[in-house]
N, C-alpha and C positions, 0 to 999 in steps of 0.2 A: 186324088193326090197319090203319088207314087212313093211307096215305103220300102226300105230295106230294114229288116229286123235282124239285129245281131244275135249272137249265140245266147246272150242273156235274156232276150225277149222273143226268141223264135218258138213261140207256142203255136201249135197247129190250130187250136180253137181261135186264138186271136187273129191269126192269118185268115182263117175262114170267115170270121166276122167282118174283118176289113174288106176282104174280097166281095162278100155279099153286099156290102155297103157301096160297092162300085170303085174301090181303090185297087191299084196295082200293088202287089206285095211280092217281094223277092226275099227268100230265105237262104241262109248259108248252105243248107243241104241241097238246094236247087242248083248251086253252082260249084259244089265241092269245096266249100270254105269253112266247114264245121271245125271249130277249134282253132281258127286262125287268130292272130293277135288283133287287138282293137284297131290298130292303124290300118291293117289290111281290110277290115270291115268298112272303116270310114272311107278309105280310098275307093272301094267297090261302090259304095253309095254315091260318092262324088262322081265317079265315072258314069254311072247309070243315070245320074240326075235325080236320085231318090233321096227323100228325107230319111235320115237314119233314126230308128226307134230303138231305144235301149233302156235298161235299168241301171246302167253303169255310169253314174254321174261323174265321178272324179276323173276317170281316164278320158272321157269324151270332152269334158270341160277343157282339159289340157290340150287335146288335139284341136278343138275349136279355136282356142287362143293362139295356137301355133299357126293355123291357117290364116286367121285374121291379121295377126301381127306380121306375117310375111306377104301381106296384101293379096292373099288368095281369097277364094269364095267357095262356099259349099251350099247345097240346097236346104240345109237346116238339120237340126237335131232335136228330137223330142225325147225327153227323159221321163220315164214313168216310174213313180215310186210306189211300191206295194206297201200297204198298211194292213195290219190285222183288223178285221172287222168282227163285231160280235157274232156269235153263232146264231143262226136263224133256222129253226126246224132241223137242227143237226148238221147244217151245211154252212160253209163259209161263204159269205156274200162278197163278190168283187164289184168294184165300182169303176166306171169309165170316166175319163176326163175329156175336156175339149181339146181338139187338135187345131192348130193355127191354119188359116188359109195359106195356100202355096205362096202367094205374094207377100204374106206377112212373115214367112218362115226363113227366108234367105239370110244366111250368115247370122243366125240366132240360135240360141239354145233355150228351149222352153221346157220347164218341168211341169208335170201334171200329177196331181195327187187326187185321191178320192175325197179329200176334205175341202178343196178349194178349186176354183176354175183354172188356176195356174199361177206361176211365179216367174219372175225374171230378175236376174241380177243386173243392176245398172251397168251399162257398158258392154253387155253381151250383144 
C-alpha cells in the first residue's frame, strides 16, 4: 500500500516500519511540504494516489466529505488515534492497528485505535 504521512503522523520510526513491511511511504519533508495546511497534504496524497495517514480526525473528515459531496474520489484516509498505555518496565508501549486493503480503502475514512480493530461512521 502507498502511504502519505501528514505532519501529524510523519514519524521516522513509523515510516521505517511501514517501509520495512513493503509499503511505499512519502513524508512531507521528502517533498518540501512540512508545515503545509491539511488541504495541501490531502491534495498531495490524492495526486500521488497514496492513502493519507494522519492523527488529525476532524480536519480530514471535513476534507473527505467535501471530496465525496463534490463527486470526487480519493485513495483513502487512515486516522490513527494515540492512547495512553500503562507503563511497562518504565517505557510506554505503543499499539498498532489494522490497515484496510487498498481496494477497501477508496473514498473511506477509517479510524484505528489500539483498543479495537477499527471503526467507521456510517455513510463514510
